N, C-alpha and C positions, 0 to 999 in steps of 0.2 A: 499520495503521489504515485504509488506503485500502480494503481488502477489506471491513472492517466498516462503513465509511461508505457505500460503494456498495451493499452488501447491504441496509443499513437504509433508505437513501434511495431506492433504485431497484431493489431486488432482485426486485420483481414484473415488471420489464421486462427484466432481464438475469440470466443465469447468471454468477456472479462467482467467479473463482479468483484467487489471489494467489500469487506465487512470486518468488524472487530468484535472483541468480547466486551469492550467497554467503549462504545461509540460516544463521540463528543461532537465537536464541530470540525469543519474543514478549516484549518488554521489559515489566517490571512498570509502568513509567511510562506506556507505551502503554495497557495494560489500565486503569490508573487514570483517565487523561484521557478515555478512551472511556466509562468507566462514568459520568463526569460528564454525559454526553449520554444516559444510559440505554441504551448499546450495550455488550453483553457480548461481548468478544473473548477471554475467558479460556480458552475451549476451542479457540481457533485455534492452529495450529502453523506454524512457518516451513518452507516447502517450497522445493525446488530446481526450477528451470524444467524440468529433464530429466524430471520426473514427468509433464509434459504434452506430451511430444514426439509422441505419437500423436493428440493432441486438436487440433481445428481451432477457430480463434477468428475472430470478425468484427473484433474490436478487441484490440489489445495496447497497454496504457498503461504507459509507463515514467515513473518519478518521480525518477530520478537519472541523471546523465550516465554513470556506470559501467554501469548496466543498459542504457542506450540503446546503448552501444558493444558490450556483450557479449551482447546479446539474441540468442538462437539464431535461425538462419534457418529452422528448421522451422515457424515460425508462418505460413509460406506467404503467402497473399493477404490476411492480416489487415491491416486499416487500423491503422497505427501512429501513436500520439499520444504526444507527449513534453512534459513540463514538469519543470523541475528544482526540487526542494525540498531544503532542508537535511536532512541525515540526523540526526535528533535523538539517535540512539543513539551517534553519533560525537562528540558535543560534551560537553565536561566542564563541571563546575561543581558548586555545592552542589545539594542535593536540590531546593530551591526554584527555582533557576535551571534545572535540568534539566526540572522539571515545566512551567515557563513556556515552554521551548523546545518540549516535546512538545505543549502546548496551542496554541502559535502554528502549528506545522506541521499539527496536526490541523485547525485552522480553515482554513488555506490549502488543504489537501487537499479539505476539504468544499466550499469555494467553487469550486475547480477542477472537482471531479467533478459538482457541480450543473450547471455549464455543459455538461459532456459529456452528462449524462443528459437 
C-alpha cells in the first residue's frame, strides 16, 4: 500500500520501489482499500529487498520493526526513516474487521508519507 500511495501522491517527485524481507502476495484487502481511493495496485507484486541490492537509494523507509532490524546494509548512504505500523495481513478477524484494519493502516500510511513527501 505504501508504494501505491507514494507513487500516487508524490510519484512525480520520486522513483518509488517497495520490497520486503519476507515477501508474500499483494493481499486482496489491500487492493480493495486502495481501489476505494482510485489507486490501482492490482498489478503490483511482492518483491524481496535482494532484488535491489545493486540499486542506490536516497531514502529507505521501513514501516515495521522487523524490516527495520533486518533491512540489508547494502542501501549504503541512504537516509533511513522508520515508523511502525500494524501489519494488517497479520491480524485476524471477520472480513469486515480485516477491511477496517486495512483502511486504518492505509490512512495512517498516507498521512505519514505525506509528511515525508
